[in-house]
C-alpha positions as CSV (number, residue, x, y, z in Angstrom):
1,X,80.2,104.0,64.0
2,X,81.8,107.4,64.4
3,X,82.8,109.2,61.2
4,X,85.9,111.4,61.1
5,X,86.3,114.1,58.4
6,X,89.9,115.4,58.2
7,X,92.2,117.0,55.7
8,X,94.9,119.7,55.4
9,X,94.3,123.3,56.4
10,X,92.0,125.2,54.1
11,X,90.8,122.1,52.3
12,X,87.2,122.9,53.0
13,X,86.4,120.2,55.5
14,X,84.5,122.5,57.9
15,X,82.2,123.7,55.1
16,X,81.7,120.2,54.0
17,X,80.8,119.1,57.5
18,X,78.3,122.0,57.8
19,X,76.7,121.1,54.5
20,X,76.2,117.6,55.7
21,X,74.8,118.7,59.0
22,X,72.2,120.9,57.3
23,X,70.7,117.7,55.9
24,X,71.3,115.5,59.0
25,X,70.4,117.4,62.2
26,X,70.8,114.2,64.1
27,X,74.6,114.6,63.9
28,X,76.7,116.8,66.2
29,X,80.3,118.0,65.6
30,X,83.4,117.4,67.7
31,X,86.4,119.4,66.7
32,X,89.8,117.7,66.3
33,X,91.8,120.9,66.0
34,X,94.6,121.6,68.4
35,X,94.5,125.3,67.9
36,X,90.8,126.1,67.8
37,X,90.6,124.8,71.4
38,X,92.2,128.0,72.7
39,X,90.2,131.0,73.7
40,X,90.9,134.4,72.1
41,X,92.8,132.8,69.1
42,X,89.9,133.2,66.7
43,X,90.8,134.7,63.4
44,X,94.2,133.1,63.0
45,X,92.9,129.6,63.7
46,X,89.8,130.1,61.5
47,X,87.7,129.2,64.5
48,X,84.0,128.7,64.0
49,X,81.9,131.7,64.9
50,X,79.8,131.6,68.1
51,X,76.7,131.3,65.8
52,X,78.2,128.3,64.0
53,X,79.3,126.7,67.3
54,X,75.7,126.9,68.6
55,X,74.0,126.0,65.4
56,X,76.1,122.9,64.7
57,X,76.6,122.0,68.3
58,X,80.4,122.0,68.0
59,X,82.3,120.5,70.9
60,X,85.9,120.9,72.0
61,X,86.2,124.4,70.6
62,X,87.2,127.7,72.4
63,X,87.4,126.3,75.9
64,X,91.2,126.3,76.9
65,X,93.1,129.4,78.2
66,X,96.1,130.1,76.0
67,X,98.5,129.7,78.9
68,X,97.1,126.3,79.9
69,X,98.8,123.1,78.9
70,X,96.5,120.8,76.9
71,X,97.9,117.5,75.6
72,X,96.9,114.8,73.2
73,X,95.9,112.7,76.2
74,X,93.5,115.4,77.4
75,X,92.0,115.4,73.9
76,X,91.4,111.7,73.8
77,X,89.7,111.8,77.3
78,X,87.6,114.8,76.4
79,X,86.6,113.4,73.0
80,X,85.5,110.1,74.5
81,X,83.4,112.0,77.0
82,X,81.8,114.2,74.4
83,X,81.1,111.2,72.1
84,X,79.3,109.5,75.0
85,X,77.3,112.6,75.8
86,X,76.2,113.0,72.2
87,X,75.1,109.3,72.1
88,X,73.2,109.7,75.3
89,X,71.2,112.5,73.6
90,X,70.3,110.0,70.9
91,X,72.5,111.8,68.3
92,X,75.6,110.7,66.3
93,X,79.0,112.3,66.6
94,X,80.9,113.6,63.6
95,X,84.5,114.4,64.3
96,X,86.1,117.1,62.1
97,X,89.6,118.6,62.2
98,X,93.0,118.4,60.8
99,X,95.3,117.6,63.8
100,X,96.6,114.3,62.7
101,X,98.1,113.5,66.1
102,X,94.7,113.9,67.8
103,X,93.0,111.7,65.2
104,X,95.7,109.0,65.4
105,X,95.6,108.9,69.2
106,X,91.8,108.6,69.1
107,X,91.7,105.9,66.5
108,X,94.8,103.9,67.2
109,X,95.8,104.8,70.8
110,X,99.3,105.8,71.8
111,X,102.3,103.7,72.7
112,X,105.0,106.0,71.4
113,X,104.7,109.4,69.8
114,X,105.8,109.3,66.2
115,X,108.4,111.7,64.7
116,X,105.9,113.9,62.8
117,X,104.1,116.8,64.3
118,X,106.7,117.7,67.0
119,X,106.4,121.5,67.1
120,X,108.4,121.8,70.4
121,X,111.6,120.3,69.1
122,X,112.9,123.6,67.9
123,X,112.4,125.2,71.3
124,X,114.3,122.3,73.0
125,X,117.1,122.5,70.5
126,X,117.4,126.2,71.1
127,X,117.6,125.5,74.9
128,X,120.4,123.1,74.2
129,X,122.3,125.8,72.3
130,X,121.7,128.6,74.8
131,X,121.8,126.6,78.1
132,X,123.7,123.5,77.2
133,X,122.8,119.8,76.9
134,X,123.4,119.3,80.7
135,X,120.5,121.6,81.4
136,X,118.1,119.5,79.3
137,X,119.5,116.3,80.9
138,X,118.8,117.7,84.4
139,X,115.3,118.7,83.3
140,X,114.7,115.1,82.1
141,X,116.0,113.7,85.5
142,X,113.4,115.8,87.3
143,X,110.6,114.7,84.9
144,X,111.4,111.1,84.1
145,X,114.2,109.7,86.2
146,X,113.9,106.2,84.7
147,X,114.3,107.5,81.2
148,X,117.2,109.7,82.3
149,X,119.1,106.8,83.8
150,X,118.7,104.9,80.6
151,X,120.1,107.8,78.5
152,X,123.7,109.0,78.3
153,X,124.0,112.6,79.3
154,X,125.6,113.4,76.0
155,X,122.9,111.7,73.9
156,X,121.1,115.0,73.1
157,X,118.8,113.4,70.5
158,X,117.3,110.9,73.0
159,X,117.1,113.5,75.7
160,X,115.1,115.9,73.5
161,X,112.9,113.0,72.3
162,X,112.0,112.1,75.9
163,X,111.3,115.7,76.8
164,X,109.1,116.4,73.8
165,X,107.0,113.3,74.5
166,X,106.4,114.7,77.9
167,X,105.7,118.2,76.7
168,X,103.3,116.9,74.0
169,X,101.3,114.3,76.0
170,X,101.6,115.3,79.6
171,X,102.9,111.8,80.3
172,X,106.5,110.6,80.6
173,X,108.0,108.2,78.2
174,X,108.2,105.7,81.0
175,X,104.5,106.0,81.9
176,X,103.5,105.6,78.3
177,X,105.6,102.5,77.7
178,X,104.5,101.0,81.0
179,X,100.8,101.7,80.4
180,X,100.6,100.5,76.8
181,X,98.1,102.0,74.4
182,X,95.8,104.8,75.4
183,X,92.4,103.0,75.3
184,X,90.7,103.4,72.0
185,X,87.2,102.7,73.3
186,X,84.5,100.7,71.7
187,X,84.0,103.0,68.7
188,X,84.3,102.0,65.1
189,X,85.9,105.0,63.5
190,X,85.6,105.7,59.7
191,X,88.0,108.3,58.4
192,X,87.4,110.5,55.3
193,X,90.1,112.9,54.2
194,X,89.4,115.8,52.0
195,X,92.5,116.3,49.9
196,X,92.1,118.7,47.0
197,X,94.7,118.9,44.2
198,X,97.7,120.8,45.4
199,X,97.3,123.8,43.2
200,X,93.8,124.3,44.4
201,X,94.7,123.8,48.0
202,X,97.6,126.3,47.9
203,X,95.4,128.9,46.3
204,X,92.8,128.5,49.1
205,X,95.5,128.8,51.7
206,X,96.7,132.1,50.1
207,X,93.2,133.4,50.0
208,X,92.5,132.4,53.6
209,X,95.5,134.2,54.9
210,X,94.5,137.4,53.0
211,X,91.0,137.1,54.4
212,X,92.4,136.7,58.0
213,X,94.3,139.9,57.6
214,X,91.1,141.6,56.3
215,X,89.2,140.3,59.3
216,X,91.7,141.9,61.7
217,X,94.3,139.3,62.6
218,X,96.9,141.9,63.4
219,X,94.6,143.6,65.9
220,X,93.7,140.3,67.5
221,X,97.4,139.6,68.1
222,X,97.9,143.1,69.6
223,X,95.0,142.4,72.0
224,X,96.5,139.0,73.0
225,X,99.8,140.7,73.7
226,X,98.1,143.4,75.8
227,X,96.4,140.6,77.8
228,X,99.8,139.2,78.6
229,X,99.6,136.1,76.4
230,X,102.7,136.7,74.3
231,X,104.8,134.0,76.0
232,X,101.9,131.6,75.5
233,X,101.6,132.5,71.8
234,X,105.3,131.9,71.3
235,X,105.1,128.5,73.0
236,X,102.0,127.4,71.1
237,X,103.8,128.2,67.9
238,X,100.7,128.8,65.8
239,X,101.2,129.7,62.2
240,X,100.1,133.3,61.6
241,X,100.7,134.5,65.1
242,X,104.4,133.9,65.3
243,X,105.2,135.5,62.0
244,X,103.1,138.6,62.8
245,X,104.6,138.9,66.2
246,X,108.0,139.2,64.5
247,X,106.6,141.9,62.3
248,X,105.6,143.8,65.5
249,X,109.2,143.3,66.7
250,X,110.5,144.9,63.5
251,X,112.0,141.6,62.2
252,X,109.8,141.5,59.1
253,X,107.9,144.0,57.1
254,X,104.1,143.3,57.1
255,X,104.3,142.1,53.5
256,X,107.1,139.7,54.2
257,X,105.4,138.4,57.4
258,X,102.2,137.7,55.4
259,X,104.1,135.9,52.7
260,X,105.8,133.8,55.3
261,X,102.5,132.9,56.9
262,X,101.3,131.7,53.5
263,X,104.5,129.8,52.9
264,X,104.5,128.1,56.4
265,X,100.8,127.3,55.9
266,X,101.5,125.5,52.6
267,X,104.4,123.6,54.2
268,X,102.1,122.6,57.1
269,X,99.4,121.4,54.7
270,X,102.0,119.2,52.9
271,X,103.0,117.7,56.3
272,X,99.4,117.0,57.1
273,X,98.8,115.2,53.8
274,X,101.9,113.1,54.4
275,X,100.7,112.2,57.9
276,X,97.3,111.1,56.7
277,X,98.7,109.0,53.9
278,X,100.7,107.2,56.6
279,X,97.5,106.1,58.3
280,X,95.6,103.0,57.2
281,X,91.9,102.8,56.3
282,X,91.4,106.4,55.2
283,X,89.2,107.2,52.3
284,X,90.6,110.1,50.3
285,X,88.3,112.6,48.5
286,X,89.4,115.2,46.0
287,X,86.4,117.6,46.4
288,X,83.4,118.3,48.6
289,X,81.1,116.3,46.4
290,X,83.0,113.1,47.1
291,X,83.0,114.0,50.8
292,X,79.2,114.3,50.8
293,X,78.9,110.9,49.0
294,X,81.1,109.2,51.6
295,X,79.3,110.9,54.6
296,X,76.0,109.9,53.2
297,X,77.3,106.3,52.8
298,X,78.3,106.3,56.5
299,X,75.1,107.9,57.6
300,X,73.2,105.0,56.1
301,X,75.1,102.4,58.2
């Protein structure tokens, strides 16, 4: 049995996981967060501190360069490897994170990427506007000739769909359909979702954004830009970084940028909840107390 603790951003899942680990040192954490994997993106992703990473033995955090492509397939392979390493040490893995696509891929495998969670679609649509649909079709021909041959050059929606599957997973649509499900492994996953009442969650989100600014998110972004990672930041499309980059460009005032970070974070949390409600077998909890009860129940199995 491998427990998974998930939930929307700022729901308190990390704190709940740490509280559980204080009582159960035989467990080790594996992160399922598609933004905390990146080096240097610390404050804006609410990444665990180096002390927390060491204390709670958190895997799959802070190990990917911002300009490196890391896909959901990479995650499933790395997660299976780390699960086995933890078990080899005689410990039990506890997966914690809010990236629904990572969790679904790990639990259910992948045949086709679902419509939710596609952050790159906007970029592809912008390319279609600025460079034309033919440009995207030719890109698809180079990446996945079989899919291109099966798609009319004017069917922009299908072209973008095939391209975003490749961008997200690192595999072409043809490869995914031919290979069937990404193997799920021999694990019995049990998913707990911390989903506080909306008014509480939104207030936590607002407070978290204010705290990130106090911790120096603006300075962190300036350092990343100085390191030459601005193109990578824009491609990663991480909430908090994009809005404040536009402030640096003079598009927004600082106050307007911060308010937009809060608004986009709340919208993202809503999409996360919708995603998790679409998965089967999840136990939903309204507060940390219910989470502890469910984790204790699983720990007794």
